[in-house]
N, C-alpha and C positions, 0 to 999 in steps of 0.2 A: 504494500500500500504506500502511495506517495503522499507525504504530508503536505498540506497547503502552506504556502508562504504568505505571511501577513505583510501586506504592503501598506506602509504608512503614508499619510498625506504629506509628511515632511521629507519623503525620500527625494534624492537629487539624481538627475539623469545627466551623465557626462559622456560626451562623444569623443572617441579617440581620433587619431590622425587619419584622415581619409587617404586611401591608396587608389590611384587610377587603375582602371582595368583595360589592359591592352591584349589584343590577340597577337599571334606571331607575326602577322602582317596582313595587308589588304589582300583580298581575293577578288580581283576585278572580273574574272570569268563568271563568278557567282554573285557579283554585285554586293560584296560584303566589305565594309570598312575595316580599318586596322585596329579599331578600338570599340569597346562597348559604348554605344552612343546614348542610349536613354534607358537607364536602369529603372524599370517600373514595377518590378516584383521580385521576390526572393524566396527560395524554398530549398531545403536540404533534400537531396534525392540520391540515395545510396552514398557513394563516396564523394559526391560533388555538391557544391552549392550551385543552384541554377538561377541565373539572372535573366529575367524577362526584359526584352527591349520593346518599347512601344512603337518604334518607327523602323525596325529592321526585322525581316522575316528570318530570324535565327535566334535561338536561345544561346546563352553563354554559359558554358560549364566550367566552373572554377575548381581546380584541384588545390585544396587548401595546403596540403603538405608540400607540393612542388611550386605552388604559387603561379601555376600556368592556367591560362584561359583558352578554351577551344570552342569553336562554334558548333552548335547542333542545327544544321541547316533545315529550314522549313521551305515549303513550296514557294516559288516566285509568285508575285502578285501581278497587277496590271502592267502590261508592257514588258513582262519578263523581269521586272525590277524587284529587288529585295530590300532596298532602303528608300525611305520616303522623307521628303522635307519640303518646306515652303520654297527653298532655293531651287529645288528640282521641279517645282510646280506640281508635285504629286502627293502632297500631304493628305489630301482628302481620300486617297486610296489605301492608306495604311490600315492594318487590322487593329492597331491600338491595343495590343495585349497588355493588360494591367494587373491581372490577378493570377496567382499560381498556387496549385494545391496538389498534394500527392494523395491519390485514392487508396483505399484499403488494399486493393489488389496490386499496388506498386506502380500503377501507371501515373504519369505526370499529366496534369491538366492545366492549360493556360486559357484564360477567358478574356475576350475583348471587353472594352468598356461599355459598349452598347450606345455610345453617345451619338453615333450616326449609323446608317444602314450598313456601311462598309465595315463597321466595328462590331458586328453581331456574329462573331465566329468563336468556336471553341476548338482548341488544338489539343489533341490527345497523342501522347508519346509513350510507347511501351518500353519494356526493359531492353529490347533489342534496338531501340532508337528508331523504330518504324513510326512514321508520323501520319496522322489522319486529321484532316481539317473538316470540322462539322459546321454546316450552316445552321446557326442556332436562332434564326429569326423568330420562331414561335415562342421560345423561352424569353427572349428579350422583349418581345411584344407584350407578353404577360407582365414582366417586371416593370415595363414602362407604363402600363395601364394602371398599375397599383400606385397611385399617387401618394399613399401613405408611406410607401417605400421610396419611390423615385423622386417624389416632389415634382419640381418643374422640369428637370432634365435628368435623365438616367445617366449615371457615370459610375459603373462598377470599378472598385479599386482594390478589393481584397476578397479572399475566400479561404476558409479553413474547414476541416472536417472535425466536428465535435460529436462524438458518439454516433448516433444514427442520423445526424443532420449535416447538410452542407450549408454552411453559414456564409452569407454574402454581405459585403460592406459597400454601401452606397455613399459616395462622396457628395456632400451638399455644396457644390460650387456653381450651380446652374443659374441662369438668368430667370427672372420672373416670366411665366408663360401661362396664359389662359387662367389667370387668377391663382395659380399655384406658385409657391415660393420654393427655394432650394431646401433640401433636407438631407441631414446625415442620418442614416438608418441602417439597422441590422436586420436582415431577412433570412429566414430559415426555409430550406427545402428538405423534404424527406430524402435522405441519401439513396435509399432503395429505389424510389420513384425516379430520381434523377438518373441513376445508372441504367435503369430499364429504358428510359427515353434515349440516353446517350448511345446505347448499344443496339437497340431494336427499333427506335423511332416511336411513332404513335403520339398521343397527346402530350403536350408540354407539362412538366411537373409544375405544381402550383406552390406559392408561398404558403406555409402553414402558420407563420407568425412574423410580425414586424414590430420592431422597437426603434423609436426615434431617440437619438442621443444628442444632447447639447454639449458641444465641445468647446464653447466659448469663442472669443474673438480677440483680435489685436488691431488697434487703430481702425476699428470699424470693419475689418475684414474677418469673416468667420473661418474657424478651423474646419477642415474636412478630413475624413478618413483617407489614408493613402495606402495602408496595408495592415495585415494582422497576422499573428502567430499564436499557437496554442501552447500553454504550459503543461507540464506533466499531469497536473491535477484537473485539467480540462478547462480551466479559465483562459480567457483570451487577452493577450497584450496587443495593443494596436499603436500605429503611428498616425499623427494628424498634422497637416500643414495648413498654414494660412497663406494662400496665394492670391494676390490682388489681380484676378482675371475676371473679365466680364461674363464669361460663360464657360461651358465644358470644352469648347473647341480651341480657344486661344489661351496662350500662356501669359503669366504675369510675374511681378516681383514677389519673392517669398519673404514674408514678414516675420515668420516664426515657425517653430516645429515643437510638437509635444509628443510625449509617449503616455499611454494610458492603459488602464486595466478595466475590463468588464467583469464584474463579480456579482452575478445576479442583477439586482436593481441598482447596485452601487457602481459608480464610475469614479475612478481615481485618475487624476491628470497631473503631469509634471512637465514643466518647460525643459527643453533640452538645451544644455550648455555646450559650447564648443571647447576646444583645448585651452582657450584663453580665459574661460569662465564667463564669456559673454553669451547671450542668447544665440543659438545656432540659426543661420539663415540659409542652410542648404535645403534643397527640395528632396527630403527623405521619402523614398517611394517604396522601399521594400524592407521587410524585417523578418528575422528568423531567430528562434530561441536557441541559445548555445548551452547554458547551464546556470548554476548558482554560484555566486561569489563567496569567498571565505567570510565576508562580513554579513552574509545572509541576504544579499541582493540578487538581482537578476542580470545575467550577461546575455546580450543580444548582439546580432550582427545586422548591419543596415546597409542599404545601397542608396546612393544619391544620384539623381538625374540633374545634370548641369544645365539643361535647357539650351545647349549650344552644340550643334552637330560636330564642331571641331574639338570639343573638350570631352575627354573620356568620362564616363560614369565612374563613380568612386565607391569603394567599400570601406567600412569602418566598424569598429566595435562600439557598442553602446552599453554602459553599465548604469543600472538604475538601482539605487540602494540607499541605506541609511546615511545621513550626513556625517 
């Protein structure tokens, strides 16, 4: 039995030195850049940490022991392209993979944000690295129609498996639309129903519960979920960022980052500090549980998206514990 860690409201979250993520080199034949461009999700999968990229059709596999990063190539998109940007004029065609989860049978699942029609895909990768891309429009249509979950604009940012549930995290950074405002929410799907739909088709699985979460704000900009991970006792630790963007499509300045815990109806939040002790301004988009510190805190690993195609995404440790 795993004992629960008691997280205090006075705990401090400290970010370690970020380390840029580079591949061995560019692969022009497969349209792959030389570095991880936009780290948008993070999950441990076997012996690797998997970094999801939201604007490149390739997952990044990080061997922590060797410090090497290799691409797991996904099918090409429109025009045979695998990386997408405003500079190339093809940003609208990206899958925008934002959430990553390991299923109980060991398969890796990456989900699009659902913020546009092009972003309604689910990528499934088995242990042999065979890739299947699923058009998940019926699922995203259901999520979008549930305004208690999606608010004004759907924008999935995280996913975890908790027992018999697939738990989804909606980021509340959308513009007001049709009388609906942005919402940060946690929505649960029955995992069994989701897997039947994923593998055999049929009706989309339905949300069985939705909980809205107030993550606070800074300078009038609300914090929104950016990823989540599960502790050994089943509770969920999440990241939240305050990005001054007008909607789910465009980027903006990052004004702050927080780490938090969902423990039943209780939410604990802490501001993330950088190595200088100042509030972190990195766009932290992925998180994974590592272990417990000697002081009784939690050690996590996080990935940051630099929102610049020429600057590699970076990985860093994050320790959250007693002051």
